[in-house]
C-alpha positions in Angstrom: 103.6 104.5 86.2 103.8 106.7 89.3 101.9 109.8 89.2 104.2 113.0 89.5 103.8 115.6 92.2 102.7 118.7 90.3 104.4 121.8 91.8 103.8 125.5 91.2 106.7 127.8 92.5 106.2 131.5 93.2 109.4 133.3 93.8 111.4 136.2 92.4 114.8 135.6 94.1 115.6 132.1 92.6 115.9 130.6 96.1 116.3 127.1 94.7 119.1 126.7 92.1 118.3 126.1 88.4 120.2 122.7 88.3 118.4 121.2 91.3 115.0 122.2 89.7 116.2 120.3 86.7 117.0 117.3 88.6 113.7 117.3 90.4 111.9 117.1 87.1 114.1 114.2 86.5 112.4 112.3 89.5 108.7 112.0 90.4 108.1 115.8 90.5 107.1 118.1 88.0 107.7 121.6 88.2 104.5 122.9 86.2 105.5 126.6 86.2 107.4 129.3 87.9 105.8 132.7 88.2 107.1 136.0 89.6 103.8 137.4 90.8 101.2 136.3 93.4 98.2 137.4 91.2 99.6 135.1 88.2 100.0 132.4 90.8 96.2 132.6 92.0 95.2 132.7 88.3 97.4 129.5 87.4 95.8 127.7 90.4 92.4 128.7 89.2 92.9 126.9 85.8 95.6 124.2 86.6 95.6 120.9 88.7 98.7 121.5 91.2 99.5 119.3 94.3 101.7 121.9 96.3 102.7 125.4 96.2 106.5 126.5 96.9 106.1 130.2 97.8 108.9 132.7 98.4 108.0 134.3 101.7 109.7 137.5 100.8 108.4 138.0 97.2 108.0 141.6 96.4 104.4 142.1 95.0 101.0 143.6 96.1 100.3 140.3 97.7 103.2 139.1 99.7 104.4 135.5 100.5 102.4 135.5 103.6 99.1 136.8 102.1 99.5 134.6 99.0 100.0 131.5 101.4 96.8 132.2 103.4 94.8 132.4 100.1 96.5 129.1 98.7 95.3 127.3 102.0 91.9 128.9 102.6 90.6 129.1 99.1 92.5 126.4 97.1 93.1 124.0 100.1 96.7 123.1 98.9 99.6 122.3 101.0 102.5 125.1 100.6 106.1 125.3 101.4 107.8 128.6 102.1 111.0 129.2 100.2 113.3 131.3 102.4 116.3 133.3 101.6 119.0 134.0 104.1 117.6 137.6 104.9 114.5 136.2 106.6 115.4 133.2 108.4 115.1 134.7 111.9 111.5 135.5 111.4 110.3 132.0 112.6 107.1 133.5 114.4 105.8 135.1 111.4 106.6 132.1 109.1 104.6 129.6 111.7 101.4 131.9 111.7 100.2 130.5 108.4 101.1 126.7 109.4 103.2 126.1 106.2 103.5 122.2 105.2 107.4 123.0 105.3 110.2 125.3 104.8 113.0 125.3 102.3 116.2 127.3 103.1 118.2 128.8 100.3 121.1 126.7 99.2 119.2 123.4 100.5 120.5 120.2 98.8 118.5 118.3 96.4 117.8 115.6 98.9 116.5 118.1 101.6 114.3 119.8 99.2 112.9 116.5 97.8 112.2 115.1 101.2 110.4 118.7 102.3 108.0 118.1 99.3 107.5 114.5 99.7 106.9 114.8 103.5 104.4 117.8 102.9 102.5 115.8 100.3 102.3 112.7 102.5 101.0 114.6 105.4 98.5 116.5 103.4 97.1 113.2 102.0 96.8 111.7 105.5 95.0 114.7 106.7 92.4 114.6 103.9 92.0 110.7 104.5 91.3 111.7 108.1 88.8 114.4 107.3 87.0 111.9 104.8 87.0 109.3 107.6 85.4 111.7 110.1 82.9 112.7 107.3 81.8 109.1 107.0 81.5 108.5 110.5 79.3 111.7 111.0 77.1 110.7 107.9 76.5 107.2 109.0 75.7 108.1 112.6 73.6 111.4 112.3 72.7 112.7 115.7 69.2 114.5 115.8 67.8 115.8 119.4 66.1 112.3 120.6 67.6 109.6 118.4 70.5 108.3 116.0 70.2 107.0 112.5 72.1 103.9 112.8 73.4 102.1 109.7 73.0 98.4 108.9 74.2 97.4 105.5 73.1 100.3 103.2 70.2 101.3 105.2 69.7 103.7 108.0 67.2 103.1 110.8 65.9 105.9 113.0 66.5 104.6 116.6 65.4 106.9 119.5 67.5 106.9 122.6 64.8 105.1 124.5 64.9 102.2 122.0 68.7 101.6 122.8 69.6 99.2 125.6 73.4 99.3 125.8 76.4 99.6 123.8 79.3 96.9 124.1 83.0 97.3 123.2 84.6 94.5 120.9 88.1 95.4 120.3 87.9 98.4 117.9 84.3 97.9 117.3 80.9 98.7 119.1 77.8 96.8 119.3 74.7 98.8 119.7 71.8 96.6 121.1 68.5 98.1 120.5 64.8 97.3 120.1 65.0 97.0 116.5 68.3 94.5 116.8 72.1 94.9 117.0 74.2 97.4 114.9 78.0 97.1 114.5 80.2 100.0 114.2 84.1 100.1 113.4 84.4 102.9 116.2 85.7 102.4 119.6 83.3 102.8 122.6 84.4 106.1 123.9 83.5 107.9 120.9 79.9 107.2 121.5 80.0 108.8 124.9 79.7 112.3 123.4 77.0 111.4 121.1 74.6 110.2 123.6 72.7 112.2 126.5 74.4 112.1 129.6 71.6 112.0 131.8 70.2 108.8 130.2 73.5 107.0 129.3 76.3 106.0 131.6 79.6 104.3 131.0 79.7 101.7 133.6 82.5 99.4 132.4 85.3 99.8 130.1 83.3 97.6 127.8 79.9 99.0 128.3 77.5 102.2 128.1 74.2 101.5 129.5 70.7 103.2 129.2 70.0 104.0 132.8 66.2 103.9 132.1 66.3 100.5 130.7 67.7 98.9 134.1 65.3 96.1 135.1 67.0 94.9 138.2 70.4 94.2 139.6 72.1 91.4 141.2 75.6 91.8 143.1 77.6 94.2 141.2 75.7 93.6 138.0 72.8 95.4 136.5 70.2 93.8 134.2 69.0 95.3 131.1 67.0 93.1 128.7 67.7 89.9 130.4 71.6 90.6 130.0 73.8 90.8 133.2 76.2 93.9 132.9 79.0 94.3 134.9 79.6 97.5 136.7 83.2 98.8 137.4 84.1 99.4 140.9 84.6 103.0 140.4 81.0 103.4 139.1 79.3 101.6 142.0 78.1 104.6 143.8 77.3 106.4 140.9 75.0 103.6 139.6 73.5 101.9 142.6 72.6 105.2 144.3 70.2 105.6 141.4 68.5 102.4 142.2 66.2 102.9 145.3 65.6 99.8 147.3 63.2 98.7 150.0 
């Protein structure tokens, strides 16, 4: 059975028609509670599992709708949608300051309200997944002052920058070739540029970042590192070969 979207409504003007609320409850949405005061809403959020909050932007309380919205987002990390009565529809700039997940106007249809809620939940889930993905990347590729901790299977190896020969792009993956072996990451090559010291590493081709300290020689328009011939793109010729004094 599909899990219902649990909603808390905070309003004192009945922006959403009672009949529409009943019909929403018949769908994959559960209106867990409707409260008229911001402080009660905060208490309820503390005690209950809520997916999204619908907030009357014009609620008359010691905390207005905008203040409550900031608390919902900052302290509870929940998406929220403003409920807008006809009297404040022109105040778009103030509404956007707190970055709501959506806006529902008074007298909106059932379909408009449902899709506003569904879209807000979908966007929030995507944002959370991206945050988790970024956190995973940062965990598996921890940057210290002179090294990276590179992951192979479930183990992390400390690899100093001096032990890295080159990085090669393979579609959406990157191979990091080091003295300790090769490491495969499901990250595009350009994401590694900012993780490596610029004075030591240089992207010389769309498929390669090299450790300049590891250049053993060059032949034509290719540099040799760990017996590997690595192509140098035309726009990088001068930058690379000017660093290699010849007699």
